[in-house]
N, C-alpha and C positions, 0 to 999 in steps of 0.2 A: 321759177322752177318749171312751170308748165309750158314755157315758150319753146323749149327744145326737147320736150318729153312727149312720148306717144300716149294719146288718150286711150285708156283701156276700159273705163267704166263711166257711163254717162246716164245718170238717173234723172228722169224728167217727170216732174209733178206726180210722184209716186204716192198712192193712197192705199192703205190697208184698213178695211173695216170688217167688223165681226157682228153677226146677228146673235144676240143673247136673249134668253127668255125674259119677258117683262116682269117687273115686280108687282104689277097690277094683280089684284085677286081675281079678276075676271078672266076666264079661260080663253075668251075670244080676243083678248088684247094683243095688239101687234108686238112682235119682238122689238127690243131696243137695238139701236145701231151704235156700236162702239167704234169711234174713230181713233184707232191706235197710231196710225201714221197718216198725216193729213197735208199732202202737198209738199213733199221733199224733192228738191232738185239739187244734185251735186255732181261733181266730176272728180274722177280719180285718174292720175297719170302714172305711167310706168315708174316704179321705184319710189313712189310717194307714199307717205303715211297720212291718212285722214283720221284725226281724233274726233270721236263723237261723245259729247258730254251732256249731262242733265240729270235731274232727280229720278229716282225710281218711279216707274210708271209713265215716263215721258215718251216711250216708244222706241228707245234705242235698240233693244234686242229684237223687237218686231221688225224694225228696219233691216237689221242684219239678216234675219231669217227670210225676209221678202227678197232680198238681193240674191240669195242663194237658192230660192225657190222652195224653202221648207214651209212657208205659208204663202197662199196665193195673193197676188196683188189685185186690189179692187179696181184700180185705174192707174194710168201712167205707164211709163216705159222704163225698163232696166236694160240699157244697151251695153252689151259686153262685146268689145271689139266690133261694134257696129251692128250686132245681132240682138234683137229684142228677146231676152230670156223669158219674159212673161207670155210669149206666144209659143214657146216650145213645150212639147208634151213628152212624158214618159221617157223613152230611150234617148231622144235627142237632148233632153234636159239632163239626164243622167250622165251622158258623155261629157257635157260641159263642166260637170263637177270635178273632172280631172284637173281643170284649170283653176277652179275656185274651191278652196278648202276652208274649214272652220275650226277654231280652238274655243272650247267652252269654258264657262266660269268655274264650275265645280270639277276639279281635275280627277277626283276619284269616281264621282257619279257618271262621268262621261266615258269611263272605261268599262268594258264587259268583265265582271268579276270572275267569270268562268273560263276566261281565256288568259293564257300567259302573255308576257310582254312581246315575245317574238310574234305570236299569232295576231295580237292587236295591231302591231305596226305593219305586219305583212298583209293584213286583210284587204286594204285598198289595192295592193299589187295583184293579189290573186283575183280580185274582182275585175280589174280592167286589163290585166295582162295574164290571162289563164295559161298561156303557152310557156311561161317562164318555168324553168325546172326548180325543184325544191332547193337545190344548192345555190342557184342564182338568186332566188328570193331571200334565202338566209344571208347571203353575202351582202345584199343591198340593205337588209335590215340591220346587220351588224355595223355597216358603215354609217348608217343614219343614227344609230344609237350612240356611236362614238362621237359623232358631230354635235349632238345635243348634250353631251356630257354624261352619258350613261355607259358603264362598262359592259361590253358584250357578254361577259360571263354571267350576267343576271337575266339573260334572254329567256330562261325557263321559269322565272319567278312570276307571281301573280300580283295584281295591283295593290291588294291589301298589305303587301310586304314592303311598300314604298311610302315615303313621306309625301306630303302634298306637293312640294316643289318637284320631286322626282316624277310624280304622276303627271304633272303638267309638262315636263320634258318628254314623257312618253306620248302625250297628246300632240305636242309639237312635232315629234318624229313621225307620228302617224299622218299628220297633215302635210308634212314635207315629202313623204316617201314618193309621191307621184310627181314631184317637181312642178307644183302649181305656179301660176302667174300672180295669184292674189290669195291672201289669207285674211279671213275675217276673225278678229280676236274679240270675243264677247266677254269683256271683263276678265281677262285671263289671269290677273294677279290679285283680284279682290279677296280671294279666299286664302292668300298666302301671307306669311310673316313679312315684315318690312324688308329685312335683309334678303330674303328669298325673292321678294318682288324685284329688287334691283338686279339680281342675278338673271331672272327670267327676261326682264326688259332688255338688259344688255345682250343676252343671247339672241333675242328676236332682232335686235339691230344688226348684230353680226351676221345672222342668217339672211337678213334682208339684203345686205351688201353682197354677200357671197352668191346668192341665187337670183338677185335682181327682182325681189318680191315687191309687190304693192300691198299695203296693209290698211285695213279698216280697223281702228283700235278704239273699242268702246270701253269707257272707264268712268268711275265716280271721282277718282283721285286726280285732280287737275294738275298736281305737281308731276305725276307720271306722264300725263298727256303733254305737258309743256316740254318734258324731256325727250319724248319720242316722236311727236307729231310735226308734220310740215304745215298742215292746214287743220282747222278746227271747225266743227259744226256744233252749235249749241241748240239743243231741242227743249221745247216746253209744250207739254200736252199734245204731242204728235206733230208740232209745227216747228219750222226753223225760226229762231229769233236772231241769230248772229252766225255769220260764216265768213271765213277768211284765213289769211296766213296766220300761223301760230304766233309769230313774233308781234304782229300788229294787234291781235286781239288781247294778248297778255300784257302788252305795253299800254294799251288804251282801250279797255272794254267799254262799249258805248251803251249797250242795252242794260236797263236796271236789273234784269235777271242775271245776266253775265257778271255784272258788278258784284251782286250778292254772292254768287258762287266763288268769284275770285277772292273776295274779302274773307272767306272761310278757309282759304289755303294757309296752313301754318308757315311762318317765316322763321328760318333757322336762327336769326339774330334775336336774342331774348328782349333787348331794349325796344326794337322795332315791333316785335310781336305784342308786347305789353301796351304799347302806345297806339297801335293801329285801331281803327274803328271798324267793327264788324257790322255789316248791313244785314240785319235780321229780316227775314221774310215772314210776314204775319199770315196766319191762316194756313190751310192745307190746299194742296193742288186740287182743283175742281175735277169732277168726274168727266172722263172723256165721252160718257154717254150723253151728258147734258152740259156741254162746254159753254162758257159765258159768251154773250153776244159781243161783236166787235173784236177787240184785242183779247185773246184768251188769257193774257197775263194781267189784265187790268184789275182783277179782284185782289191781287197781292202787290200791285205796283205802287210805290210811294209817290209817283208823279202823275198818276192817271187823272185824266179830265173827262168831262162829259163826252167829248169827241171820241174817246177811246171805247165807249160803250156802243157807239153807232157805226163806226168805220173799222174795217178789218185791215190792218197793215200788211203790206207785201214786202218781201225781201228785196231790198234795193241797194245798189252799190256795185263796185267793181270786184274783180277777183281778189284784190288784196284785202278788202274789208267791206262786207255787205251787212245790212242791218234791217230788221223788221220792227220799226217803231214809228208812230205818227208824230212824236214830239221831239225826236232827235234824228240827226243825219250825219 
C-alpha cells in the first residue's frame, strides 16, 4: 500500500517522559522518571489506517497526544508532511491542528455540556475561519451533521439529550468540519454497545474513503482493529513489540505478547471457540517508572531466557512484518 501512497506522518524514535514526585519519604529525593512512550518509530501514508493495540497503561493514548502536541515529546521527531511538529510553538502548532484532528474515548465527556450541538460542531470553524458568516457556518454544520447520520433539526439540542453513539457522531462531525488530512481515534468505540460500535466503525470507513483521510486508530478490541486497520502497531510498556501489515500480523503473530492478545479474541464459531487454547499472561504489567532490564516483557514472557534480562531487543524486519524479540525472527 505504501509504494504508491504519499507519506504524511513519519515518527522517529519518539519518547515521552514525565517527572513525578518520588515515593521516598525524604523531601530531597529526586523525582521519578516515568517512560510513557519509549522509542516509537512509525510511518503513516495517505488514506491508510494504523491500528495501535496493547493493554491499558502501555502508552497508546500518550502516543496519540504526543503526535498532535497535547503532551510534549521528550525526544525524537514527529514529521508531518516533512515538518517536525515537536519544534513548532504556539500559533504555528495551532495552525497545524487544522490538518490533524482527534476523536476521544468518552463521547459525552469530550463535548461541552453548556454548548448545543450546532455550536460544538461550529467551534473549529469559528476559530480558524472567523470571517465566515453565521449563515455559512450554519450551512456547513448542517451538511456535516447529515453526513455523519444526525438530523439537522437537532442542531439546538445539548449533549445530554443524545445517546453515546449519537454523541460520538457529534465528535466525529466536529473533527471533520475542518476537512483534516488525518484523524487520531483514541478508543472511539470502547464506551459504546457492540451494535453501535459496528455502526461507528463503518461510518469512519465511509468517511475515510470520501475525504481521503488517514487514521490512527487506538483500540483494545483486536477484532475491531482487524476490521479497520491496514497496518498494526503492538505496544507494551511504551515500546513497540510488533509492527506490520494487518493481514500478516493477524495471520501469524510472532511475539509472545501479540500471540496472547490474539488468543483472547473471541471466535464466532462455538466449536472453535471452545477448543482454542487461550494463552494467559501471568502477573501484572511492570511499572513504567522502574521497567525490567533487558526485554521489558521478560517478566511475563513464557519463553524468556537469561539473555532476555541482559539484552534489550530492537524492532527488526521489513515493512510487512517487524518484530522486537531476541528469541524469534
